C-alpha positions, 0 to 999 in steps of 0.5 A: 741112073734111076731117074733116066730109067724111070723115065724110059719105062714110063714112056714105053709102056705108055706107049705100049698101052697107047697102041695096044689097049687092053691087051697084054705087055710086059716089061723086062729091065736087065743090068749087065756090063753096065748097061740098064736094057729096059724091053717092051713087048706089045700085042699089037695087031698085025697090019697089011704092009702100008698100014704097018708102016703107017703105024710105025711112024705114029709109033715111033713119033709118040716115042720122039721125045724119050729118043731126043732126050736118051740120045742125046745122052748117048744111049738107045731107043729102039722100036720093032716087030717083035718076030716069030714066034711071037706077035706084035712089037717090042721095044727097048732103050739101052742106057749105060751108066756115062747116059745115066751121068750126062742126063743127071748133068742135063 
């Protein structure tokens, strides 16, 4: 769990700082019901509708290695707007014990 969790945390934090330089980002980690959940919020500025979709696509592309690795192990990677009352973006990774075992077997 430690290796996959560390990899996932570094990838989502790197994404936050790459796409939101000079602004705040926060990482929360929660272990509950055998699942490690990592959530990163950043202060990514709002875009017009078309620019928002293009930016989301670039951010998802930069998370593609993490998404492929975590998905192959049975975990989940997500990216969305933070939603009200927060502004910015929200990224999350959910890794179960089984996903960590599958990662260790790779």
